[in-house]
C-alpha positions, -999 to 999 in steps of 0.1 A, spaced: 598 -172 -833 567 -194 -833 532 -183 -835 513 -171 -798 490 -203 -787 451 -198 -784 442 -189 -749 423 -225 -741 386 -219 -722 399 -232 -692 426 -237 -674 450 -265 -679 448 -282 -644 414 -284 -644 399 -318 -658 383 -317 -689 344 -307 -692 318 -329 -689 293 -337 -713 267 -308 -715 295 -282 -702 288 -251 -724 323 -230 -729 326 -199 -706 315 -168 -726 346 -144 -735 349 -114 -711 336 -83 -721 363 -60 -736 369 -31 -717 366 -8 -747 325 -18 -745 319 2 -711 320 39 -715 345 63 -694 339 64 -659 312 33 -661 308 13 -630 316 -25 -643 293 -39 -617 263 -12 -613 241 -16 -578 212 -34 -587 178 -14 -584 162 -16 -547 127 -36 -547 98 -19 -550 79 -17 -519 50 -31 -516 21 -10 -519 -2 -28 -495 20 -20 -467 7 6 -438 25 42 -436 52 43 -413 38 59 -383 37 55 -345 28 19 -331 -10 26 -316 -14 -9 -300 -35 -39 -303 -70 -31 -310 -88 -37 -276 -116 -60 -276 -153 -46 -270 -166 -48 -236 -190 -78 -230 -224 -68 -226 -233 -84 -191 -206 -101 -165 -191 -128 -176 -205 -163 -162 -240 -146 -163 -268 -162 -185 -280 -145 -211 -314 -132 -204 -315 -141 -169 -315 -111 -140 -288 -114 -113 -296 -138 -85 -312 -121 -55 -287 -113 -23 -296 -137 8 -317 -122 31 -307 -122 68 -344 -115 81 -328 -114 118 -301 -89 119 -330 -70 97 -352 -68 125 -327 -60 150 -316 -29 130 -351 -24 127 -359 -19 159 -341 17 163 -365 30 147 -384 22 172 -372 31 198 -362 69 182 -402 69 173 -410 66 203 -385 94 219 -392 118 194 -432 111 196 -437 116 234 -411 144 231 -430 164 203 -464 152 222 -456 172 254 -443 200 235 -478 206 216 -472 198 185 -485 172 160 -468 136 168 -489 124 142 -461 127 118 -437 105 139 -453 75 131 -450 77 95 -412 85 98 -408 56 118 -424 30 91 -400 47 66 -371 45 86 -377 8 101 -380 -3 67 -349 12 57 -330 0 85 -343 -35 81 -327 -34 42 -293 -21 56 -295 -50 79 -307 -80 58 -290 -71 33 -317 -68 10 -352 -54 4 -380 -74 29 -391 -106 12 -392 -136 35 -388 -104 63 -424 -87 54 -444 -101 81 -416 -94 106 -409 -55 91 -450 -51 98 -452 -64 128 -418 -41 141 -440 -11 130 -469 -20 151 -448 -31 183 -437 7 173 -464 24 171 -480 7 202 -446 18 221 -449 50 207 -488 56 222 -480 45 254 -450 71 253 -471 99 245 -496 89 271 -478 78 295 -452 112 296 -483 132 293 -501 113 323 -467 118 344 -463 155 333 -496 161 346 -495 142 382 -462 156 386 -476 188 382 -503 184 410 -476 167 434 -447 192 433 -429 173 460 -432 139 448 -408 116 440 -404 96 408 -410 67 422 -442 78 442 -454 90 409 -446 62 387 -473 35 403 -501 64 397 -492 71 362 -492 30 357 -525 30 370 -541 55 349 -521 42 315 -548 14 313 -577 30 330 -602 33 302 -615 64 303 -580 85 299 -576 61 268 -615 77 254 -598 113 257 -568 101 242 -583 81 215 -586 109 188 -546 119 189 -539 78 191 -564 69 159 -543 95 137 -511 81 151 -521 49 139 -530 63 101 -501 82 95 -482 48 106 -500 31 80 -497 52 56 -458 52 62 -458 13 62 -478 12 28 -453 37 12 -425 19 25 -434 -17 13 -443 -3 -19 -409 16 -24 -385 -10 -12 -409 -38 -38 -399 -15 -65 -365 -11 -60 -361 -47 -58 -380 -61 -83 -352 -77 -107 -359 -62 -142 -358 -89 -170 -335 -89 -198 
């Protein structure tokens, strides 16, 4: 029997090694592994980087802070004032004249102090003007004062005319309205009648002036833009 031939380093059907090839290491004998050991152990897992955040519920992106003022508004400049519709404001304020004249005549006939109605009429005229014009009176200050003056004159004539009609109707019980009205108009422009009514008229005008001043001051203060 011939001697066993040594096992070549590579199979015979493979070409000869190229220059620089290293011979394959011999296989590790099975006797070198412990009994029951896995010859192909599972590699250890990669350690988790310490910089990763701890697992938890997703809180969502961090919201951007709200801008200090509206977008597009220049920094340090107040917002532009709204447009003032003078005609619409005057039309609204005339409602205060009608209501003030009716209330003044009614209170005067009932024996109450009607002068406070001129103060309230001035405040109501300013408030209604602001609602109608869309802003505090600037270009329409003169128009608003004119409306209040007209309201005071109409209220005075309403108070005096209502009083004259009541007295004439009491003296002429059977007279019709058409018969009393000319007498009222004749006495309404008679100077001695106004001399009796002068003190009430003066107080009425003073209260209207106070109401006008208070209204304009409050509207100007409320409409003054604040500087940034």
